[in-house]
C-alpha positions as CSV (number, residue, x, y, z in Angstrom):
1,M,33.1,-58.3,70.4
2,Q,33.5,-56.1,73.5
3,S,33.5,-56.8,77.2
4,T,30.2,-56.2,79.0
5,M,31.9,-55.2,82.3
6,M,31.5,-51.8,83.9
7,G,34.3,-49.4,83.6
8,T,34.3,-48.5,87.3
9,P,37.6,-46.8,88.2
10,L,39.7,-48.2,91.0
11,N,39.6,-45.6,93.8
12,L,40.9,-45.8,97.4
13,C,37.9,-43.7,98.6
14,H,35.9,-46.9,98.0
15,F,37.8,-48.4,100.9
16,L,37.0,-45.4,103.1
17,E,33.3,-45.7,102.4
18,R,33.4,-49.5,102.8
19,A,35.1,-49.0,106.2
20,G,32.4,-46.6,107.4
21,T,29.5,-48.6,106.1
22,L,30.5,-52.2,107.0
23,Y,33.0,-51.9,109.9
24,G,31.9,-48.9,111.9
25,G,32.2,-50.6,115.3
26,V,35.6,-52.1,114.8
27,E,38.3,-50.6,117.1
28,I,41.3,-48.5,116.2
29,V,43.7,-48.3,119.1
30,S,46.6,-45.8,119.4
31,R,49.3,-45.4,122.0
32,L,49.7,-41.6,122.8
33,P,52.8,-39.8,123.9
34,D,52.0,-40.2,127.6
35,K,51.6,-44.0,126.8
36,S,47.9,-44.0,127.5
37,L,45.7,-45.7,124.9
38,H,43.2,-43.8,122.7
39,R,40.3,-45.9,121.4
40,T,38.1,-45.0,118.4
41,N,36.5,-47.0,115.6
42,Y,36.0,-47.0,111.9
43,A,32.7,-45.0,112.0
44,A,34.6,-42.1,113.6
45,F,37.6,-42.7,111.2
46,H,35.2,-42.4,108.2
47,R,33.5,-39.3,109.5
48,R,36.7,-37.5,110.5
49,A,38.6,-38.4,107.3
50,R,35.8,-36.9,105.2
51,L,35.8,-33.7,107.5
52,L,39.5,-33.4,106.9
53,A,39.0,-33.7,103.1
54,E,36.4,-31.0,103.2
55,A,38.4,-28.7,105.5
56,L,41.4,-29.0,103.2
57,Q,39.4,-28.0,100.2
58,K,37.9,-25.0,102.1
59,A,41.5,-24.0,103.0
60,G,42.3,-23.7,99.4
61,L,43.7,-27.1,98.4
62,R,43.7,-27.7,94.7
63,K,43.7,-31.1,93.0
64,G,47.2,-32.5,93.1
65,D,48.4,-30.3,95.9
66,R,50.8,-32.0,98.2
67,V,49.8,-32.4,101.9
68,A,52.8,-33.5,104.0
69,T,52.5,-35.4,107.3
70,L,55.1,-35.4,110.0
71,M,53.6,-37.9,112.5
72,W,54.1,-41.2,114.3
73,N,51.7,-44.1,113.9
74,H,48.3,-43.2,115.4
75,Y,44.7,-42.6,114.6
76,V,45.1,-39.1,113.1
77,H,47.8,-40.3,110.8
78,F,45.4,-43.0,109.7
79,E,42.7,-40.4,109.1
80,S,45.1,-38.4,107.0
81,Y,46.0,-41.4,104.8
82,F,42.5,-41.2,103.5
83,G,41.3,-37.6,104.2
84,V,44.1,-36.1,102.1
85,I,43.4,-38.5,99.2
86,A,39.6,-37.9,99.4
87,S,40.3,-34.1,99.1
88,G,42.0,-34.6,95.8
89,G,45.4,-33.9,97.4
90,V,48.5,-36.0,97.4
91,L,49.6,-37.4,100.8
92,H,53.3,-36.9,101.3
93,T,54.6,-38.8,104.4
94,L,57.8,-37.1,105.6
95,N,60.4,-39.4,107.2
96,L,60.9,-37.9,110.7
97,R,64.1,-39.9,111.2
98,L,66.0,-38.0,108.5
99,S,68.1,-35.0,109.2
100,P,66.3,-31.6,109.1
101,E,68.4,-30.8,106.0
102,D,67.1,-33.8,104.2
103,I,63.5,-33.3,105.3
104,G,63.7,-29.7,104.1
105,F,65.1,-30.8,100.8
106,I,62.3,-33.4,100.3
107,A,59.5,-31.1,101.3
108,N,60.8,-28.4,99.0
109,H,61.3,-30.8,96.1
110,A,57.8,-32.2,96.5
111,Q,56.4,-28.6,96.7
112,D,54.4,-29.4,99.8
113,R,51.7,-26.7,100.5
114,F,50.2,-28.1,103.7
115,L,51.6,-29.9,106.7
116,I,49.9,-32.0,109.4
117,V,52.3,-32.4,112.3
118,D,52.4,-33.9,115.8
119,D,52.9,-31.3,118.4
120,V,55.8,-33.2,119.8
121,L,57.5,-32.9,116.4
122,L,57.1,-29.1,116.0
123,P,60.8,-28.5,117.0
124,L,61.8,-30.8,114.2
125,F,59.6,-28.9,111.7
126,E,60.9,-25.6,112.9
127,A,64.4,-26.8,112.1
128,F,63.7,-27.1,108.4
129,K,60.6,-25.0,107.7
130,A,62.6,-22.1,106.3
131,H,63.6,-24.3,103.4
132,T,60.1,-25.3,102.4
133,R,57.1,-23.8,100.6
134,I,54.6,-24.9,103.2
135,E,51.8,-22.4,103.6
136,K,49.6,-23.9,106.3
137,V,50.6,-25.9,109.3
138,I,48.0,-28.0,111.1
139,V,49.1,-29.3,114.5
140,V,47.8,-32.5,116.2
141,S,47.8,-32.0,119.9
142,L,47.6,-35.6,121.2
143,G,48.2,-34.5,124.7
144,G,45.7,-31.6,124.7
145,K,48.3,-28.9,125.0
146,P,47.5,-25.5,123.4
147,V,48.8,-25.1,119.8
148,P,51.1,-22.1,119.1
149,G,49.2,-19.2,117.7
150,E,50.9,-19.2,114.3
151,Y,49.6,-22.7,113.6
152,V,46.2,-24.3,113.3
153,D,44.8,-26.8,115.8
154,Y,43.8,-30.1,114.0
155,E,40.5,-30.4,115.8
156,E,39.6,-26.8,115.1
157,F,40.6,-27.3,111.5
158,L,38.1,-30.3,111.3
159,A,35.5,-28.0,112.8
160,T,35.6,-25.8,109.7
161,A,33.9,-28.5,107.7
162,T,30.2,-29.2,107.7
163,G,30.0,-32.8,106.6
164,D,27.8,-31.8,103.7
165,W,30.3,-32.7,101.1
166,D,31.0,-35.3,98.4
167,Y,34.1,-36.6,96.8
168,P,35.6,-34.8,93.8
169,D,35.9,-36.5,90.5
170,A,39.0,-38.7,90.2
171,D,40.7,-40.9,87.7
172,E,42.2,-44.2,88.8
173,N,45.6,-43.0,87.5
174,D,45.5,-39.7,89.5
175,P,48.4,-39.3,92.0
176,I,47.3,-39.9,95.6
177,A,50.4,-40.3,97.7
178,M,54.2,-40.0,97.5
179,C,57.2,-41.3,99.5
180,Y,60.9,-40.5,99.0
181,T,63.6,-43.1,99.1
182,S,66.0,-43.1,102.0
183,G,68.8,-41.5,99.9
184,T,71.6,-44.0,100.9
185,T,73.2,-43.5,97.5
186,G,72.5,-39.8,96.9
187,R,69.7,-37.4,97.4
188,P,66.3,-39.0,98.2
189,K,64.1,-39.6,95.1
190,G,60.3,-39.2,95.0
191,V,57.9,-42.1,94.1
192,V,54.3,-41.2,93.4
193,Y,51.5,-43.7,93.8
194,S,48.0,-43.8,92.1
195,H,44.6,-45.0,93.2
196,R,45.0,-47.9,90.8
197,S,48.4,-48.9,92.0
198,Q,47.4,-49.0,95.7
199,V,44.0,-50.7,95.2
200,L,45.7,-53.5,93.3
201,H,48.6,-53.7,95.8
202,S,46.0,-54.0,98.6
203,L,44.1,-56.8,96.9
204,S,47.3,-58.8,96.2
205,Q,48.8,-58.1,99.7
206,C,45.8,-59.7,101.5
207,L,45.8,-63.0,99.5
208,P,46.3,-66.2,101.6
209,D,49.6,-66.8,99.7
210,A,50.8,-63.3,100.4
211,L,50.2,-61.7,103.9
212,N,47.0,-63.6,104.4
213,L,45.1,-60.7,106.0
214,S,41.4,-60.9,106.9
215,G,38.8,-58.9,108.7
216,K,39.3,-61.1,111.8
217,D,42.9,-60.0,112.3
218,V,44.3,-57.5,114.8
219,V,47.2,-55.8,113.1
220,L,50.0,-53.8,114.7
221,P,52.1,-52.0,112.1
222,V,55.5,-51.4,113.7
223,V,56.8,-50.2,110.4
224,P,56.4,-46.4,110.5
225,M,53.6,-44.8,108.5
226,F,56.2,-42.5,107.0
227,H,58.1,-45.5,105.5
228,A,56.9,-46.9,102.1
229,N,53.1,-46.5,102.9
230,A,53.6,-48.5,106.1
231,W,53.9,-51.4,103.7
232,G,50.4,-50.7,102.4
233,I,48.8,-51.9,105.7
234,P,46.6,-48.8,106.3
235,Y,44.9,-49.3,102.9
236,S,44.4,-53.0,103.4
237,A,43.2,-52.4,106.9
238,A,40.4,-50.1,105.8
239,M,39.5,-52.4,102.9
240,L,39.0,-55.4,105.3
241,G,38.0,-53.6,108.5
242,V,40.8,-55.1,110.6
243,K,41.3,-53.9,114.1
244,L,44.3,-51.6,114.0
245,V,46.7,-51.1,116.9
246,M,49.1,-48.2,116.5
247,P,52.2,-48.0,118.7
248,G,52.9,-44.3,118.4
249,P,56.6,-43.5,118.9
250,F,57.2,-46.5,121.2
251,L,58.9,-49.1,119.1
252,H,61.2,-50.7,121.7
253,P,60.3,-54.4,122.5
254,D,59.6,-53.4,126.1
255,D,56.8,-51.3,124.8
256,L,55.6,-53.5,122.0
257,L,55.3,-56.8,123.9
258,P,52.7,-55.4,126.4
259,L,50.7,-54.0,123.5
260,L,50.9,-57.2,121.6
261,E,49.6,-59.1,124.7
262,Q,46.9,-56.7,125.8
263,E,45.3,-56.3,122.4
264,Q,45.9,-59.9,121.4
265,V,47.5,-58.9,118.1
266,T,47.5,-61.6,115.4
267,V,49.7,-59.8,112.8
268,S,52.6,-57.4,113.2
269,C,55.0,-55.9,110.6
270,G,58.5,-54.7,111.1
271,V,62.2,-54.9,110.1
272,P,64.5,-57.6,111.3
273,T,66.2,-55.4,113.9
274,I,62.8,-55.0,115.7
275,W,62.2,-58.7,115.8
276,L,65.8,-59.4,116.9
277,G,65.2,-57.3,120.0
278,L,61.8,-58.9,120.6
279,I,63.0,-62.5,120.5
280,Q,65.8,-61.7,123.0
281,L,63.2,-60.5,125.5
282,L,60.9,-63.4,124.9
283,E,63.7,-65.9,125.4
284,Q,64.9,-64.1,128.5
285,H,61.4,-64.0,130.0
286,P,59.5,-67.0,128.4
287,D,56.5,-66.8,130.8
288,R,56.1,-63.1,131.1
289,W,53.8,-62.3,128.1
290,K,50.8,-64.3,126.9
291,L,50.8,-63.5,123.2
292,K,48.0,-64.6,120.9
293,P,48.6,-68.2,119.8
294,G,49.6,-68.3,116.1
295,L,51.0,-64.7,116.1
296,R,52.3,-63.9,112.6
297,L,55.2,-61.5,112.2
298,T,56.0,-60.1,108.8
299,V,59.5,-59.0,108.2
300,G,61.1,-56.9,105.4
301,G,63.8,-54.4,104.8
302,A,66.8,-56.7,105.2
303,A,67.6,-60.4,104.9
304,T,66.3,-62.6,107.7
305,P,68.7,-65.1,109.2
306,E,67.5,-68.7,109.4
307,S,68.3,-68.7,113.1
308,L,65.8,-66.0,113.7
309,I,63.0,-67.9,112.0
310,R,63.9,-71.0,114.1
311,R,63.9,-69.1,117.3
312,F,60.4,-67.6,116.7
313,E,59.1,-71.0,115.6
314,A,60.3,-72.5,118.9
315,L,57.9,-70.1,120.6
316,G,55.0,-70.8,118.2
317,I,55.4,-67.6,116.3
318,Q,55.4,-67.5,112.5
319,L,57.9,-65.2,110.8
320,T,57.2,-64.5,107.1
321,Q,59.7,-62.6,105.0
322,G,58.9,-60.4,102.1
323,W,60.9,-58.1,99.8
324,G,60.1,-54.7,98.4
325,M,61.2,-51.1,98.1
326,T,59.6,-47.7,98.3
327,E,59.6,-47.9,94.5
328,T,57.4,-51.1,94.6
329,S,54.7,-49.8,97.0
330,P,56.4,-52.0,98.6
331,L,55.3,-55.7,98.5
332,C,56.9,-57.5,95.6
333,T,57.7,-61.0,96.9
334,V,56.7,-63.1,99.9
335,S,58.2,-66.3,101.2
336,K,55.8,-69.2,101.9
337,L,56.0,-72.8,100.9
338,T,53.9,-73.9,97.9
339,Q,52.3,-77.2,96.9
340,Q,55.5,-78.1,95.1
341,Q,57.5,-78.0,98.3
342,T,55.6,-80.5,100.4
343,G,57.6,-83.2,102.0
344,F,60.6,-81.0,102.6
345,T,62.9,-81.7,105.6
346,D,62.9,-79.1,108.3
347,D,66.2,-77.7,107.1
348,E,64.9,-77.5,103.5
349,R,61.8,-75.8,104.7
350,I,63.6,-73.2,106.8
351,A,66.0,-72.5,103.9
352,V,63.1,-71.7,101.7
353,L,61.5,-69.4,104.3
354,A,64.8,-67.5,104.6
355,T,64.7,-66.5,101.0
356,A,62.9,-63.3,99.9
357,G,60.2,-65.5,98.4
358,Y,58.3,-65.7,95.1
359,P,56.6,-62.8,93.2
360,V,53.1,-61.9,94.4
361,P,50.5,-61.9,91.6
362,L,50.8,-59.2,88.9
363,T,54.5,-58.6,89.6
364,E,57.4,-59.9,87.5
365,M,61.1,-60.2,88.2
366,R,64.3,-61.2,86.3
367,I,68.0,-61.4,87.0
368,V,70.3,-59.7,84.6
369,G,74.1,-60.2,84.5
370,D,76.9,-58.8,82.3
371,D,76.0,-61.4,79.7
372,G,72.2,-60.8,79.8
373,E,69.3,-62.4,81.6
374,Q,70.3,-65.2,83.9
375,P,68.6,-68.6,84.3
376,W,66.5,-69.5,87.4
377,D,68.8,-72.2,88.7
378,G,69.5,-70.8,92.2
379,Q,73.1,-70.2,91.3
380,A,73.4,-67.7,88.5
381,V,73.4,-64.1,90.0
382,G,72.8,-60.7,88.5
383,E,70.9,-57.5,89.2
384,L,67.3,-58.0,90.3
385,Q,64.9,-56.1,88.0
386,V,61.1,-55.9,88.5
387,R,58.0,-54.5,86.9
388,G,54.3,-54.5,87.7
389,P,51.2,-52.2,88.2
390,W,52.4,-50.9,91.5
391,I,56.1,-50.5,90.6
392,T,57.3,-47.0,89.7
393,G,58.4,-46.4,86.1
394,R,60.2,-43.1,86.9
395,Y,61.0,-40.7,89.7
396,H,59.2,-37.5,90.5
397,D,60.6,-34.5,88.8
398,L,63.8,-36.1,87.8
399,P,65.2,-36.9,84.4
400,E,65.0,-40.6,83.3
401,S,68.2,-42.5,84.2
402,A,69.6,-45.7,82.6
403,A,71.0,-46.4,86.1
404,S,67.5,-46.8,87.5
405,F,65.3,-48.1,84.6
406,T,66.0,-50.2,81.5
407,D,65.0,-49.4,78.0
408,D,62.3,-52.0,78.0
409,G,60.7,-50.7,81.2
410,W,62.0,-52.6,84.2
411,L,63.1,-51.1,87.5
412,R,66.7,-51.7,88.3
413,T,66.7,-52.4,92.0
414,G,70.4,-52.4,92.7
415,D,70.1,-55.8,94.5
416,V,72.2,-58.7,93.5
417,A,70.2,-61.9,93.5
418,A,69.7,-65.5,92.3
419,V,66.3,-67.2,91.6
420,T,65.6,-70.9,92.3
421,P,63.9,-73.1,89.7
422,L,60.6,-72.6,91.6
423,G,60.9,-68.8,91.5
424,F,62.2,-68.1,95.0
425,L,64.3,-65.0,95.2
426,K,67.6,-65.1,97.0
427,I,69.0,-61.7,97.6
428,T,72.8,-62.0,97.9
429,D,73.7,-58.4,98.4
430,R,73.3,-54.8,97.4
431,T,75.6,-54.0,94.5
432,K,77.4,-51.5,96.7
433,D,77.8,-54.1,99.6
434,L,79.5,-56.8,97.6
435,I,83.1,-57.4,98.6
436,K,85.6,-58.0,95.8
437,S,88.7,-59.7,97.3
438,G,91.5,-60.8,95.1
439,G,89.2,-60.7,92.1
440,E,86.6,-62.9,93.8
441,W,83.2,-61.8,95.1
442,I,82.2,-62.2,98.7
443,R,78.5,-61.8,99.7
444,S,78.3,-59.8,102.9
445,V,74.7,-60.9,103.6
446,D,75.6,-64.6,103.7
447,L,78.4,-63.8,106.3
448,E,76.0,-61.6,108.4
449,N,73.3,-64.2,108.5
450,A,75.8,-67.0,109.5
451,I,77.4,-64.9,112.2
452,M,74.0,-64.0,113.7
453,G,73.3,-67.7,113.8
454,H,75.9,-68.0,116.7
455,P,74.0,-68.2,120.0
456,A,76.1,-65.4,121.6
457,V,75.6,-62.9,118.8
458,A,72.8,-60.4,118.8
459,E,73.6,-58.5,115.5
460,A,76.3,-58.4,112.9
461,A,77.1,-56.4,109.8
462,V,79.9,-57.1,107.4
463,I,81.6,-54.4,105.2
464,A,84.4,-54.2,102.8
465,V,87.5,-52.3,103.9
466,P,90.6,-51.6,101.6
467,H,93.4,-54.1,101.7
468,P,96.9,-53.5,100.4
469,K,97.2,-57.0,98.8
470,W,93.6,-58.2,98.1
471,S,92.0,-54.8,97.2
472,E,89.2,-55.4,99.7
473,R,88.6,-57.8,102.7
474,P,85.6,-58.3,104.9
475,L,85.4,-56.7,108.3
476,A,82.7,-58.0,110.7
477,V,81.1,-55.6,113.2
478,V,79.4,-57.7,115.9
479,V,77.1,-57.0,118.9
480,R,77.2,-59.6,121.6
481,K,74.0,-60.7,123.3
482,S,73.6,-59.3,126.8
483,G,75.8,-61.2,129.2
484,A,77.2,-63.4,126.5
485,A,80.9,-63.9,125.8
486,V,82.2,-64.7,122.4
487,T,85.6,-64.0,120.8
488,E,87.0,-63.5,117.3
489,S,88.5,-67.0,117.5
490,D,85.1,-68.5,118.4
491,L,83.4,-66.8,115.4
492,R,86.2,-67.8,113.0
493,E,85.8,-71.4,114.1
494,F,82.0,-71.1,113.8
495,L,82.2,-69.9,110.2
496,A,84.9,-72.4,109.2
497,A,82.4,-75.1,108.5
498,K,80.2,-72.9,106.4
499,F,82.7,-70.9,104.3
500,V,86.0,-71.4,102.5
501,K,88.8,-69.8,104.4
502,W,89.3,-66.8,102.1
503,M,85.7,-65.7,102.6
504,V,85.9,-65.6,106.4
505,P,86.5,-62.0,107.7
506,D,90.1,-61.1,108.6
507,A,89.1,-58.2,110.9
508,W,86.5,-58.2,113.7
509,V,85.1,-55.4,115.8
510,F,82.8,-55.8,118.8
511,V,80.5,-52.8,119.5
512,D,77.5,-52.0,121.7
513,A,75.2,-51.2,118.7
514,I,75.2,-51.0,115.0
515,P,74.0,-47.7,113.4
516,R,70.7,-47.9,111.6
517,T,69.0,-46.1,108.8
518,S,65.7,-44.3,109.3
519,A,63.9,-47.6,108.4
520,G,65.8,-49.6,111.0
521,K,68.2,-51.3,108.5
522,F,71.9,-51.5,109.3
523,L,73.6,-48.3,108.1
524,K,76.6,-49.8,106.4
525,A,77.6,-46.4,104.8
526,R,78.4,-45.1,108.3
527,L,80.4,-48.3,109.2
528,R,82.4,-47.8,106.0
529,E,83.1,-44.3,107.0
530,Q,84.1,-45.3,110.5
531,F,86.4,-48.2,109.5
532,G,87.4,-47.1,106.0
533,D,91.0,-46.4,107.1
534,W,91.4,-49.8,108.8
535,K,95.1,-50.4,109.6
536,W,95.8,-54.0,108.8
537,A,99.2,-53.9,110.5
538,E,97.3,-53.5,113.8
539,T,95.3,-56.7,113.4
540,A,96.7,-60.0,114.5
């Protein structure tokens, strides 16, 4: 017996056509470099994405050619997400927060042929262009300034297309987009996505028990479109026809809050450091902004302290944590209470929401220690390994590595974690961030979250520094809240009720800011460089 179902391939261009056919009048709002707002809709998005696809083909694009983007979050970048794919090309979002050297390496390794770039980012491109194979540069002039003669104006490039064009043949496993990892443990590595992987990721992401997106939502992706597919939000937005609000380069809470208020945003996505800044302003000025009741914030990229969840809940804002990587498209787990967790106390409920959550449908996870796979008992820890249809099985143009993938096909994430009996993931650390003191392991994430629970602390990062007796000891780097006073003694006493004495940091440093990665995570590698030669004799 055989199935009678059609063999229709999964294809992201279906989302593009769906958006133009069903949601033409729905708004797409972008903040421009002069902070004015540009308003368009899905009908224009559909038309212009198709024009871009045709223009790229007329310019010589061949199937599989890489088209890089160097842009902030705005309507042209959204068009590019689909126009490049529709042309048969592979969208390659360049991380504009990396060094020119790293961007040049990435663009060269990916063999990018075309580049679509914001005019305000041309100086960055010119700092690395000599190290690339880019043949054609298309400049987006959001402010209407003339484009330098050696480059092509984006609007003039679209004008080379006629609109009398149809999609090229495509297989659901064809490459459609690529991102590179942040390279915190070596050179960045390329991850290549397919039509199939991103269609399935979008469908799973929108489920009520995942991010619960619907066509009635107004979504503001704070997460940059050059970081892990903007968490897949652009694809899901087109599929459902949600109103999109793009912040451009303005990601400070002072800029985000007026935008959240004016457009009555219902969902926004970003890393914890973004939401830490936002909650501080909301608490300082509780009556200043009238946000949409029931606003949902999605957080990922680093562990979320219980205190942050509680602070947002006090203002009627829901904070939902997820976990993923560039390698996982990125959504892999999401933290929401299930039917099996009804009747929990408030503390039990918050403790669950502060985990990385349970696997979204079609993904699997396991914890592997030195003695093999570990039980899901909430205590046993090991390396988190994952697999699924939108999780990479290798890196682009690199030899297979046992350090990254297992013999039986699982991705080795490098995260150390435990899993509760109900399948909730508790990330305890990155393997490189664990602190081994006197032969015992200390989890830096646990310490960081506890320190950030102090009412006078804005941010905290904990790192290992060499110690003459204990091999390593934890050092806490702390940012005080504006106007707040807190001392090392205060924080030691605060931690004493939560940790045994030997786990509490021996060394404390108070700073104005903690360095961050391009994705907004704490850059512990830089802290380890800065404080790696810590002189214990000087601490008392």
